[in-house]
N, C-alpha and C positions, 0 to 999 in steps of 0.2 A: 647463744640462746633460739632456737628459733619456734616460732609460735605459730599453731594452726588458731583458723578460724575456728568461730562455734561453728556446731553441725546446723544452728538456724541461719545464722550467714548463710554457710556452702549452701541450704537448701534452695533460698532465695537467689544467688546467682545461679543453681543450677537452672530451676522454674527461667527466672528473664533470659537464659543461654537458650534453653531449648524453644519458648516463643520468639526471640528474634530470629532462631534459624527458621523455624517455619514459615512467619511470616513472607522471610527472605524468600523461601523456596513458594510457598503458594503462590508470589506475585509472578515469578518467574515462571511458574510452570505450568501456571492457569490462562487462559484466555485473558488480553485486552478489558479493560472499560468501553464500554461502546461509547465514539466519541457523537458529539453533537452534531457537526457537517463535518461532511466525510468528501465535500465536491472534488477536483483537481485542481482549482485554486483555493482552498482548503489545505490541499496538501503542499504543493510551493505557497503557499504561504510561510506554513510551518518549514519548509525547508528551506528560505528565507532567514526563519528565525534561528534553527541551528545554526548557518552559516554563523551570523551575530554573534547568538553566544556559544560558539563551539560545543555545543550539543547533539552531536552526530549518533550516538552508541544509543539515545532514548527514541528515536522516529520510529524505527524497525518495531522498538516491540511498541509504541503506541499505535500503529499503522498496520502491519500484518496480523490479516486475516479479518481486518473492518468491512465489514459491506460495501461497498460501495454501486453509485450507478450516475454513470459520468454520457456525459454527451462527447461523440468523439467523431472525430474525422479523417474516415476510412480510405485510403487510397489502394491500387490493385498491386502497384509496383514494390507496396510498402509491407499490401498483405499476400501473399503468394497462396501461400498453405494455411491450413488449420493449425500446421507445425510452426507456423515462418510468418508470425501475424504481428505486425509494428502498426501504430496509429497515433493518429497527433492528439493530443487531449487538449491541446488550445489552438485556436487559430492562428495563422500560420503567417507572422508579422516579421516583417527586418528593421530594426535586428530585433534577433530570437529574442522573448523575455522568459523564457523556458527551455534548457537543453534537452530536456527528457521528453521520450517515447515510450507509452507500455505497452510492451508483449500483452497479447490475450491468448489466454487458452481458453481455449473454447469446453461446456459441453459435448459429447454428439449430436451433432446434427446441426449447429449454430450456427458455426461457419460456414454452411452450406445455405443456410436461413440468410445472413446477414450477404453473401455473393448476389444472390439475387434478390431481394428484398435492394439489394443497390442497381440492380439491371447495369445500364452501361453508362451511368450516373456516375462521374469520378473527380473530381472530391463527391463522396457520399458520406451528411454527417448522421450518424445513428446514436442511439441512447442502446449504452449497455448496461449489464446489472451482473454484481460478483464481486468479487473478494480481494482483499491486497495478497496476494500471494507474495511476493519477495518484493523489498526493499532495501536498497542496496546505496547509502546517502557514505558523503566521504569530503573533503575537504580536497582532497589530490584524484578522486577518480569522477566519472560523470553519473553521473543520479541513473537509476538502473531500477524500474517498475513494471510490478508483473504482475496482471489483473488474472485470478484462477476460477473455476467455475462460472465462464463466463457464458451468458444469454443474452440474444436481444430482446430488448423493451419494445416491442411494438414495431412498425416498421418503418426502416431509415425514411430520411426525410428525398432523397433521392436528387439533393441543394446541396452545390459548395457554399460556403459559410463566406 
């Protein structure tokens, strides 16, 4: 003999299923909540935690789209054009503490502003603002970070770190 649940029980189950589905979809589709701390060191800490806890998949969801203001080191050899520009997010050390160098995607005119502001200084520290446009992390591949909508925030220091 087959028994069916009462209409009231079916209604409650349907409401719960719809509510759970909506909350999952809205969390995935919407922007992540703003992070309190978004320095390069904060991202490095989160990457180290993901390595320790194997929570790689959560990082891009938390970080992509976040506004950031970072001091980076521009080197002419690594940042040859607005389309091909990588910077050091940390002072260069031996041994290296972090193996990723963000790619910068500039708003029009900002790459030129960076180059002119740095002048002959190479390396040159600069403060940039933008958003985490892409973050790829995994235990198998090197971390890849892209800052999008990048603007130079004030004049670079024209001094090496």
